[in-house]
FISE-327176 format. One line per field, with one value per atom (N, C-alpha, C): residue in one letter; atom name; x, y, z negated. Coordinates in nm, 3 decimals, decimal comma. Each point is the difference from the previous one (the first is absolute). Layout:
N
residu	c(A:...)
atome	c(CA:...)
u	c(X:...)
v	c(Y:...)
w	c(Z:...)
//
This chain:
204
residu	c(M:M:M:E:E:E:E:E:E:L:L:L:L:L:L:W:W:W:L:L:L:L:L:L:W:W:W:D:D:D:S:S:S:P:P:P:V:V:V:D:D:D:I:I:I:N:N:N:V:V:V:I:I:I:S:S:S:G:G:G:G:G:G:L:L:L:P:P:P:D:D:D:F:F:F:S:S:S:R:R:R:N:N:N:A:A:A:K:K:K:S:S:S:G:G:G:Q:Q:Q:I:I:I:H:H:H:S:S:S:Q:Q:Q:R:R:R:S:S:S:S:S:S:L:L:L:K:K:K:V:V:V:Q:Q:Q:E:E:E:S:S:S:F:F:F:E:E:E:Q:Q:Q:Q:Q:Q:R:R:R:L:L:L:Q:Q:Q:R:R:R:W:W:W:E:E:E:T:T:T:H:H:H:V:V:V:R:R:R:K:K:K:L:L:L:K:K:K:L:L:L:I:I:I:G:G:G:V:V:V:E:E:E:P:P:P:Q:Q:Q:L:L:L:G:G:G:D:D:D:S:S:S:Q:Q:Q:L:L:L:L:L:L:E:E:E:G:G:G:S:S:S:L:L:L:F:F:F:M:M:M:Q:Q:Q:T:T:T:Q:Q:Q:D:D:D:S:S:S:R:R:R:E:E:E:N:N:N:D:D:D:V:V:V:N:N:N:S:S:S:E:E:E:I:I:I:I:I:I:S:S:S:T:T:T:Q:Q:Q:I:I:I:N:N:N:P:P:P:T:T:T:A:A:A:D:D:D:Q:Q:Q:M:M:M:R:R:R:H:H:H:Y:Y:Y:K:K:K:L:L:L:Y:Y:Y:R:R:R:K:K:K:L:L:L:R:R:R:Q:Q:Q:M:M:M:G:G:G:F:F:F:T:T:T:V:V:V:H:H:H:P:P:P:G:G:G:G:G:G:R:R:R:F:F:F:G:G:G:G:G:G:K:K:K:Y:Y:Y:V:V:V:V:V:V:Y:Y:Y:P:P:P:G:G:G:D:D:D:P:P:P:L:L:L:R:R:R:F:F:F:H:H:H:S:S:S:H:H:H:V:V:V:V:V:V:V:V:V:S:S:S:E:E:E:P:P:P:L:L:L:D:D:D:D:D:D:E:E:E:E:E:E:P:P:P:V:V:V:D:D:D:F:F:F:L:L:L:Q:Q:Q:M:M:M:V:V:V:A:A:A:G:G:G:A:A:A:R:R:R:L:L:L:A:A:A:T:T:T:T:T:T:V:V:V:K:K:K:K:K:K:S:S:S:Y:Y:Y:V:V:V:S:S:S:S:S:S:C:C:C:V:V:V:G:G:G:K:K:K:R:R:R:E:E:E:E:E:E:D:D:D:E:E:E:A:A:A:R:R:R:F:F:F:Y:Y:Y:S:S:S:F:F:F:E:E:E:W:W:W:A:A:A:G:G:G:F:F:F:G:G:G)
atome	c(N:CA:C:N:CA:C:N:CA:C:N:CA:C:N:CA:C:N:CA:C:N:CA:C:N:CA:C:N:CA:C:N:CA:C:N:CA:C:N:CA:C:N:CA:C:N:CA:C:N:CA:C:N:CA:C:N:CA:C:N:CA:C:N:CA:C:N:CA:C:N:CA:C:N:CA:C:N:CA:C:N:CA:C:N:CA:C:N:CA:C:N:CA:C:N:CA:C:N:CA:C:N:CA:C:N:CA:C:N:CA:C:N:CA:C:N:CA:C:N:CA:C:N:CA:C:N:CA:C:N:CA:C:N:CA:C:N:CA:C:N:CA:C:N:CA:C:N:CA:C:N:CA:C:N:CA:C:N:CA:C:N:CA:C:N:CA:C:N:CA:C:N:CA:C:N:CA:C:N:CA:C:N:CA:C:N:CA:C:N:CA:C:N:CA:C:N:CA:C:N:CA:C:N:CA:C:N:CA:C:N:CA:C:N:CA:C:N:CA:C:N:CA:C:N:CA:C:N:CA:C:N:CA:C:N:CA:C:N:CA:C:N:CA:C:N:CA:C:N:CA:C:N:CA:C:N:CA:C:N:CA:C:N:CA:C:N:CA:C:N:CA:C:N:CA:C:N:CA:C:N:CA:C:N:CA:C:N:CA:C:N:CA:C:N:CA:C:N:CA:C:N:CA:C:N:CA:C:N:CA:C:N:CA:C:N:CA:C:N:CA:C:N:CA:C:N:CA:C:N:CA:C:N:CA:C:N:CA:C:N:CA:C:N:CA:C:N:CA:C:N:CA:C:N:CA:C:N:CA:C:N:CA:C:N:CA:C:N:CA:C:N:CA:C:N:CA:C:N:CA:C:N:CA:C:N:CA:C:N:CA:C:N:CA:C:N:CA:C:N:CA:C:N:CA:C:N:CA:C:N:CA:C:N:CA:C:N:CA:C:N:CA:C:N:CA:C:N:CA:C:N:CA:C:N:CA:C:N:CA:C:N:CA:C:N:CA:C:N:CA:C:N:CA:C:N:CA:C:N:CA:C:N:CA:C:N:CA:C:N:CA:C:N:CA:C:N:CA:C:N:CA:C:N:CA:C:N:CA:C:N:CA:C:N:CA:C:N:CA:C:N:CA:C:N:CA:C:N:CA:C:N:CA:C:N:CA:C:N:CA:C:N:CA:C:N:CA:C:N:CA:C:N:CA:C:N:CA:C:N:CA:C:N:CA:C:N:CA:C:N:CA:C:N:CA:C:N:CA:C:N:CA:C:N:CA:C:N:CA:C:N:CA:C:N:CA:C:N:CA:C:N:CA:C:N:CA:C:N:CA:C:N:CA:C:N:CA:C:N:CA:C:N:CA:C:N:CA:C:N:CA:C:N:CA:C:N:CA:C:N:CA:C:N:CA:C:N:CA:C:N:CA:C:N:CA:C:N:CA:C:N:CA:C:N:CA:C:N:CA:C:N:CA:C:N:CA:C:N:CA:C:N:CA:C:N:CA:C:N:CA:C:N:CA:C:N:CA:C:N:CA:C:N:CA:C:N:CA:C:N:CA:C:N:CA:C:N:CA:C:N:CA:C:N:CA:C:N:CA:C:N:CA:C)
u	c(0,083:-0,083:0,087:0,108:0,087:0,062:0,042:0,064:-0,101:-0,124:-0,104:-0,024:-0,011:-0,021:0,119:0,120:0,120:-0,005:-0,037:-0,006:-0,105:-0,113:-0,109:0,026:0,057:0,009:0,138:0,106:0,134:0,098:-0,038:0,093:0,027:0,125:0,032:-0,046:-0,062:-0,047:-0,153:-0,057:-0,144:-0,050:-0,102:-0,056:-0,143:-0,028:-0,136:-0,055:-0,093:-0,047:-0,133:-0,010:-0,128:-0,027:-0,124:-0,037:0,071:0,035:0,066:-0,087:0,062:-0,076:-0,086:-0,110:-0,090:-0,070:-0,019:-0,073:-0,141:-0,054:-0,135:-0,103:0,018:-0,102:-0,007:0,104:-0,003:-0,104:-0,045:-0,098:-0,141:-0,015:-0,131:-0,015:-0,098:-0,016:-0,032:-0,086:-0,038:0,120:0,076:0,120:0,099:0,008:0,091:-0,039:-0,130:-0,048:0,030:-0,020:0,029:0,149:0,083:0,146:0,042:-0,059:0,033:-0,039:-0,117:-0,045:0,091:0,042:0,090:0,134:0,051:0,128:-0,010:-0,110:-0,019:-0,010:-0,069:-0,014:0,135:0,084:0,133:0,085:-0,011:0,077:-0,044:-0,132:-0,051:0,042:-0,001:0,044:0,148:0,078:0,143:0,022:-0,075:0,012:-0,037:-0,105:-0,045:0,105:0,062:0,106:0,118:0,035:0,112:-0,032:-0,124:-0,038:0,015:-0,049:0,006:0,144:0,084:0,139:0,076:-0,021:0,074:-0,046:-0,132:-0,050:0,057:0,005:0,057:0,148:0,072:0,142:0,016:-0,086:0,005:-0,026:-0,103:-0,035:0,113:0,059:0,108:0,120:0,033:0,114:-0,027:-0,125:-0,033:0,006:-0,045:0,002:0,142:0,092:0,140:0,059:-0,051:0,053:-0,096:-0,106:-0,092:-0,098:-0,039:-0,095:-0,126:-0,116:-0,127:-0,035:-0,049:-0,039:-0,119:-0,002:-0,108:-0,088:-0,125:-0,092:0,049:0,066:0,048:0,115:0,061:0,113:-0,042:-0,123:-0,044:-0,006:-0,028:-0,004:0,139:0,101:0,136:0,043:-0,054:0,037:-0,057:-0,108:-0,061:0,099:0,088:0,096:0,105:0,014:0,102:-0,055:-0,131:-0,057:0,045:0,018:0,043:-0,083:-0,009:-0,072:0,102:0,003:0,096:-0,040:0,097:-0,023:0,038:-0,097:0,024:0,089:0,095:0,085:-0,029:-0,111:-0,040:-0,152:-0,052:-0,145:-0,039:-0,110:-0,047:-0,047:0,026:-0,036:-0,147:-0,079:-0,142:-0,019:-0,056:-0,015:-0,081:-0,100:-0,086:0,070:0,113:0,068:0,129:0,023:0,121:-0,003:0,116:0,013:0,061:-0,072:0,049:0,065:0,121:0,076:-0,072:-0,080:-0,069:-0,111:-0,039:-0,106:0,055:0,131:0,059:0,006:-0,063:-0,005:0,062:0,132:0,065:-0,042:0,005:-0,031:0,114:-0,024:0,103:0,124:-0,019:0,113:0,078:-0,072:0,067:0,075:-0,056:0,069:0,126:-0,004:0,119:0,112:-0,035:0,100:0,049:-0,091:0,039:0,096:-0,025:0,090:0,140:0,006:0,130:0,068:-0,073:0,055:0,046:-0,082:0,033:0,127:0,012:0,118:0,127:-0,007:0,117:0,036:-0,100:0,027:0,058:-0,051:0,051:0,145:0,038:0,138:0,094:-0,055:0,083:0,019:-0,075:0,015:-0,088:0,047:-0,084:-0,066:-0,132:-0,075:-0,056:0,031:-0,052:-0,071:-0,089:-0,064:0,104:-0,023:0,099:-0,049:-0,106:-0,057:0,099:0,086:0,093:0,111:0,013:0,098:-0,067:-0,130:-0,068:-0,048:-0,005:-0,044:-0,102:-0,040:-0,093:0,073:0,114:0,078:0,147:0,068:0,146:0,040:0,093:0,032:0,143:0,018:0,130:0,042:0,130:0,046:-0,002:-0,035:-0,004:-0,058:0,052:-0,046:0,026:-0,103:0,021:0,095:0,020:0,094:0,145:0,019:0,135:0,036:-0,101:0,026:-0,063:0,063:-0,053:-0,081:-0,110:-0,083:0,056:0,006:0,049:-0,108:-0,123:-0,105:-0,130:-0,059:-0,135:-0,088:-0,112:-0,090:-0,124:-0,039:-0,112:-0,135:-0,106:-0,136:-0,016:-0,063:-0,014:-0,100:0,044:-0,087:-0,064:-0,113:-0,058:0,089:0,019:0,093:-0,046:-0,126:-0,049:-0,013:0,039:-0,012:0,119:-0,024:0,111:0,091:0,127:0,099:0,001:-0,006:0,013:0,148:0,062:0,145:0,043:-0,083:0,034:0,006:-0,095:-0,002:0,118:0,034:0,113:0,131:0,017:0,122:0,008:-0,114:-0,002:0,036:-0,054:0,031:0,146:0,055:0,141:0,093:-0,032:0,085:-0,005:-0,121:-0,012:0,075:-0,013:0,071:0,150:0,049:0,143:0,049:-0,082:0,037:0,024:-0,075:0,016:0,082:0,080:0,094:-0,070:-0,107:-0,072:-0,032:-0,023:-0,048:-0,152:-0,056:-0,146:-0,048:-0,091:-0,051:-0,148:-0,035:-0,140:-0,058:-0,124:-0,062:-0,133:-0,034:-0,131:-0,050:-0,132:-0,064:-0,114:-0,009:-0,107:-0,134:-0,106:-0,136:-0,037:0,065:-0,036:0,047:-0,072:0,031:0,140:0,046:0,131:0,115:-0,031:0,105:0,074:0,133:0,082:0,056:0,058:0,058:0,127:0,021:0,123:0,064:0,132:0,074:0,089:0,015:0,088:0,076:0,133:0,083:0,047:0,006:0,046:0,104:0,102:0,099:0,022:0,009:0,025:0,145:0,023:0,135:0,095:0,119:0,099:-0,017:-0,084:-0,023:0,130:0,029:0,118:0,123)
v	c(-0,120:0,120:0,126:-0,003:0,118:0,033:-0,105:0,023:0,055:-0,048:0,052:0,148:0,038:0,141:0,084:-0,055:0,073:0,026:-0,102:0,017:0,102:0,001:0,092:0,143:0,017:0,133:0,064:-0,079:0,059:-0,041:-0,095:-0,045:0,111:0,014:0,104:-0,034:-0,116:-0,039:0,003:0,011:-0,001:-0,144:-0,027:-0,134:0,000:-0,090:-0,018:-0,129:0,012:-0,116:-0,049:-0,131:-0,061:-0,110:-0,043:-0,099:-0,131:-0,070:-0,129:-0,111:-0,116:-0,111:-0,065:-0,059:-0,067:0,101:-0,030:0,091:0,024:0,116:0,035:-0,103:-0,058:-0,090:-0,131:-0,030:-0,122:0,007:0,119:0,017:0,022:0,001:0,028:-0,078:-0,091:-0,087:0,079:0,100:0,080:0,077:0,061:0,073:-0,094:-0,122:-0,099:-0,037:-0,013:-0,031:0,113:0,123:0,116:0,006:-0,022:0,003:-0,109:-0,119:-0,111:0,033:0,060:0,036:0,105:0,098:0,103:-0,060:-0,092:-0,064:-0,081:-0,074:-0,081:0,088:0,113:0,092:0,058:0,033:0,054:-0,103:-0,127:-0,106:-0,015:0,001:-0,013:0,117:0,121:0,118:-0,012:-0,052:-0,019:-0,101:-0,112:-0,100:0,057:0,080:0,057:0,094:0,080:0,089:-0,079:-0,109:-0,083:-0,066:-0,050:-0,063:0,098:0,121:0,101:0,034:0,023:0,036:-0,113:-0,123:-0,114:-0,032:0,017:-0,025:0,103:0,126:0,104:-0,028:-0,042:-0,033:-0,120:-0,101:-0,121:0,031:0,080:0,037:0,079:0,092:0,083:-0,086:-0,099:-0,087:-0,086:-0,050:-0,083:0,080:0,124:0,084:0,030:0,007:0,026:-0,113:-0,122:-0,114:-0,044:0,082:-0,025:-0,113:-0,024:-0,107:0,061:-0,053:0,048:-0,072:0,071:-0,065:-0,092:-0,111:-0,097:0,013:-0,046:0,008:-0,082:-0,109:-0,085:0,060:0,104:0,062:0,061:0,049:0,066:-0,097:-0,129:-0,099:-0,025:0,007:-0,018:0,113:0,119:0,116:-0,009:-0,078:-0,012:-0,056:-0,088:-0,061:0,096:0,115:0,096:0,107:-0,007:0,099:-0,028:0,104:-0,018:0,091:-0,040:0,079:0,053:0,130:0,064:-0,021:-0,042:-0,013:0,131:0,064:0,130:-0,016:0,091:-0,001:0,120:0,066:0,113:0,008:0,079:0,015:0,140:0,009:0,132:0,076:0,129:0,084:0,036:-0,062:0,030:0,121:0,107:0,124:-0,024:-0,087:-0,023:-0,076:-0,065:-0,079:0,066:0,125:0,068:0,024:-0,012:0,033:0,139:0,092:0,137:0,015:0,054:0,005:0,074:0,100:0,077:-0,080:-0,112:-0,082:-0,107:-0,012:-0,099:0,060:-0,066:0,049:-0,104:0,005:-0,097:0,020:-0,108:0,008:0,069:0,032:0,066:-0,088:-0,131:-0,092:-0,004:-0,003:0,001:0,130:0,112:0,128:0,005:-0,063:-0,003:-0,077:-0,113:-0,078:0,076:0,071:0,075:0,113:0,070:0,110:-0,053:-0,118:-0,061:-0,036:-0,064:-0,038:0,124:0,104:0,122:0,065:0,004:0,062:-0,075:-0,132:-0,080:0,022:0,010:0,026:0,139:0,098:0,136:0,010:-0,089:-0,002:-0,072:-0,051:-0,061:-0,150:-0,064:-0,144:-0,078:-0,121:-0,097:-0,085:-0,008:-0,062:-0,135:-0,104:-0,134:-0,051:-0,099:-0,059:-0,060:0,017:-0,046:-0,108:-0,072:-0,101:-0,108:-0,043:-0,109:0,047:0,131:0,054:0,053:-0,025:0,041:0,144:0,066:0,140:0,022:0,125:0,035:0,013:0,068:0,021:-0,031:-0,036:-0,003:0,097:0,090:0,107:-0,013:0,038:-0,006:0,141:0,029:0,134:0,022:-0,102:0,010:-0,127:-0,041:-0,121:-0,121:-0,079:-0,117:-0,104:0,003:-0,092:0,044:0,126:0,054:0,029:0,025:0,041:-0,097:-0,008:-0,081:0,090:-0,054:0,077:-0,011:0,113:0,002:0,044:0,016:0,057:-0,078:-0,034:-0,056:0,104:0,036:0,101:-0,069:0,039:-0,064:0,045:-0,067:0,046:0,140:0,093:0,136:0,006:0,057:0,019:0,138:0,013:0,132:0,073:0,132:0,071:0,004:-0,036:-0,007:-0,143:-0,095:-0,142:-0,041:-0,072:-0,043:-0,100:0,002:-0,088:-0,134:-0,108:-0,134:-0,035:0,008:-0,017:-0,143:-0,098:-0,138:-0,017:0,059:-0,007:0,077:0,112:0,079:-0,077:-0,064:-0,078:-0,118:-0,067:-0,115:0,045:0,114:0,051:0,039:0,063:0,042:-0,121:-0,102:-0,120:-0,073:-0,010:-0,066:0,079:0,132:0,083:-0,015:-0,008:-0,016:-0,134:-0,103:-0,132:0,000:0,082:0,007:0,123:0,051:0,110:0,128:0,036:0,122:0,079:0,129:0,085:-0,004:0,007:-0,001:0,142:0,045:0,136:-0,004:0,062:0,011:0,127:-0,008:0,114:0,035:0,127:0,044:0,114:0,012:0,100:0,064:0,133:0,071:-0,014:0,038:-0,013:0,113:0,114:0,114:-0,022:0,060:-0,020:0,047:0,108:0,055:-0,072:-0,089:-0,071:-0,096:-0,005:-0,092:-0,108:-0,101:-0,111:0,045:-0,054:0,023:-0,134:0,002:-0,125:0,002:-0,119:-0,019:-0,130:0,009:-0,115:-0,072:-0,133:-0,082:-0,099:-0,020:-0,103:-0,083:-0,131:-0,088:0,016:-0,008:0,017:-0,101:0,047:-0,089:-0,023:0,082:-0,016:0,022:-0,090:0,013:-0,057)
w	c(0,000:0,000:0,000:-0,080:-0,009:0,135:0,072:0,130:0,101:-0,007:0,088:-0,026:-0,128:-0,034:0,043:-0,013:0,043:0,150:0,077:0,145:0,041:-0,071:0,035:-0,044:-0,119:-0,060:0,009:-0,002:-0,012:0,109:0,084:0,102:0,101:0,048:0,099:0,141:0,018:0,133:0,002:0,121:0,016:-0,001:-0,080:-0,012:0,053:0,092:0,051:-0,060:-0,092:-0,076:0,053:0,022:0,034:-0,101:-0,007:-0,100:0,028:-0,107:0,013:-0,055:-0,026:-0,054:0,106:-0,044:0,093:0,089:0,127:0,088:-0,050:0,036:-0,044:0,043:0,119:0,051:-0,079:-0,081:-0,078:-0,111:-0,032:-0,108:0,055:0,132:0,057:0,130:0,003:0,116:0,126:-0,011:0,117:0,053:-0,091:0,043:0,065:-0,053:0,057:0,142:0,024:0,134:0,098:-0,044:0,084:0,033:-0,102:0,021:0,098:-0,014:0,090:0,144:0,018:0,134:0,063:-0,080:0,052:0,040:-0,082:0,030:0,128:0,015:0,121:0,123:-0,013:0,113:0,041:-0,098:0,030:0,074:-0,042:0,066:0,145:0,023:0,136:0,088:-0,057:0,075:0,035:-0,094:0,026:0,111:-0,002:0,105:0,136:0,004:0,126:0,059:-0,086:0,047:0,053:-0,071:0,045:0,134:0,015:0,128:0,116:-0,020:0,105:0,035:-0,102:0,024:0,069:-0,049:0,056:0,143:0,026:0,136:0,097:-0,040:0,087:0,027:-0,103:0,018:0,092:-0,020:0,082:0,148:0,027:0,138:0,064:-0,077:0,054:0,038:-0,081:0,030:0,123:0,011:0,117:0,129:-0,004:0,120:0,044:-0,095:0,035:0,083:-0,021:0,076:0,111:0,022:0,111:-0,024:-0,124:-0,033:-0,057:0,045:-0,052:-0,131:-0,099:-0,126:0,018:-0,076:0,005:-0,124:0,011:-0,113:-0,120:0,027:-0,109:-0,079:0,056:-0,070:-0,133:-0,006:-0,123:-0,117:0,029:-0,107:-0,058:0,086:-0,048:-0,093:0,028:-0,082:-0,141:-0,017:-0,133:-0,102:0,047:-0,092:-0,051:0,065:-0,042:-0,093:-0,029:-0,091:-0,143:-0,077:-0,139:-0,091:-0,125:-0,100:-0,099:-0,018:-0,089:-0,146:-0,081:-0,144:-0,067:-0,064:-0,063:-0,123:-0,015:-0,119:-0,090:0,025:-0,083:0,001:-0,093:-0,011:0,042:0,074:0,038:-0,122:0,000:-0,114:0,007:-0,086:-0,007:-0,091:0,057:-0,077:-0,126:0,008:-0,116:-0,111:0,031:-0,103:-0,047:0,040:-0,045:-0,151:-0,061:-0,141:-0,008:-0,054:-0,013:-0,136:-0,002:-0,124:-0,111:0,036:-0,104:-0,066:0,060:-0,057:-0,093:-0,011:-0,089:-0,140:-0,095:-0,137:-0,093:-0,019:-0,088:-0,146:-0,076:-0,142:-0,074:-0,127:-0,081:-0,011:-0,014:-0,010:0,131:0,113:0,130:0,023:-0,044:0,015:-0,084:-0,118:-0,085:0,069:0,059:0,074:0,123:0,066:0,119:-0,035:-0,110:-0,040:-0,029:-0,062:-0,025:0,132:0,089:0,131:0,076:0,001:0,073:-0,055:-0,132:-0,062:0,039:-0,001:0,037:0,147:0,087:0,141:0,020:-0,074:0,011:-0,048:-0,090:-0,050:0,096:0,109:0,103:-0,012:-0,089:-0,019:0,098:0,031:0,069:-0,107:0,003:-0,109:0,044:-0,079:0,025:-0,125:0,014:-0,118:-0,094:-0,131:-0,097:-0,094:0,040:-0,087:-0,041:0,089:-0,034:-0,094:-0,018:-0,094:-0,126:-0,016:-0,122:-0,002:0,115:0,004:0,110:0,016:0,107:0,132:-0,002:0,121:-0,025:0,107:0,001:0,111:-0,030:0,096:0,050:0,125:0,067:0,041:-0,004:0,040:0,150:0,076:0,146:0,058:0,113:0,067:-0,089:-0,035:-0,086:0,059:0,133:0,062:-0,019:-0,038:-0,016:-0,145:-0,083:-0,137:-0,099:-0,116:-0,110:-0,091:-0,053:-0,093:-0,141:-0,069:-0,138:-0,098:0,047:-0,085:0,014:-0,116:-0,007:-0,068:0,063:-0,055:-0,056:-0,121:-0,068:0,056:-0,044:0,028:-0,058:0,072:-0,053:-0,115:-0,112:-0,115:0,005:-0,065:-0,021:-0,100:0,018:-0,088:-0,146:-0,026:-0,138:-0,050:0,084:-0,036:-0,086:-0,111:-0,087:0,072:-0,035:0,062:-0,073:0,075:-0,056:-0,002:-0,119:-0,007:0,031:-0,033:0,034:0,152:0,068:0,147:0,058:-0,061:0,047:-0,016:-0,117:-0,024:0,096:0,021:0,092:0,142:0,042:0,133:0,014:-0,103:0,004:0,002:-0,077:-0,003:0,134:0,058:0,130:0,107:-0,002:0,098:-0,014:-0,125:-0,023:0,054:-0,013:0,049:0,150:0,072:0,147:0,041:-0,095:0,029:0,044:-0,070:0,034:-0,125:0,019:-0,109:-0,001:-0,121:-0,015:-0,019:0,086:-0,006:-0,034:-0,113:-0,039:0,063:0,048:0,068:-0,065:0,007:-0,048:0,088:0,007:0,085:-0,079:0,006:-0,069:0,070:-0,071:0,054:0,095:-0,016:0,085:0,143:0,092:0,142:0,036:-0,064:0,034:-0,071:-0,095:-0,073:0,091:-0,015:0,077:-0,091:0,061:-0,076:-0,071:-0,120:-0,076:-0,030:-0,019:-0,013:-0,124:-0,061:-0,115:0,023:-0,003:0,032:-0,126:0,008:-0,112:0,050:-0,082:0,030:-0,126:0,016:-0,113:-0,046:-0,130:-0,055:0,061:0,039:0,058:0,148:0,064:0,144:0,076:0,093:0,083:-0,065)
//
């Protein structure tokens, strides 16, 4: 969710979003029938265009060698027709997702603010579940750099700290040669994420 919000609200590139998941017609039999009919019609139109183009090419080649086309030639051309497999979906205006209509929950916004802050700081952000945190961050391309930081789940700035969880996270991070960073985000819209770093005694 955080990455989606980043792409919609803060990404430096233009994003054209269309609905994903199951097609609309999968939830409505009548819509499915209409979609099927439209698809069939497009295929038939494509075949007709191919027949016309291939017949014109065939006639032109025969005339170059002084041979008249035969009626049976058209049947041979049928075998050369092909149906294109689409690798993209047409953008249905009615199914567009408009960024202003996305209303994330307070918890999702807290995670997004943390994600946004890390991206603004220049880090590459990956899921950190296997290291006991919310994110694991890299100073650049993960294929070129090693991550030294595990970032915790973002707490509310008024939420009490669970020291047992903090110690467990710091010890796990130390085991995998990383620093454990605790994060918190305020409730106000203008509040940004804040970070507190922990290292287990004797690290390194």
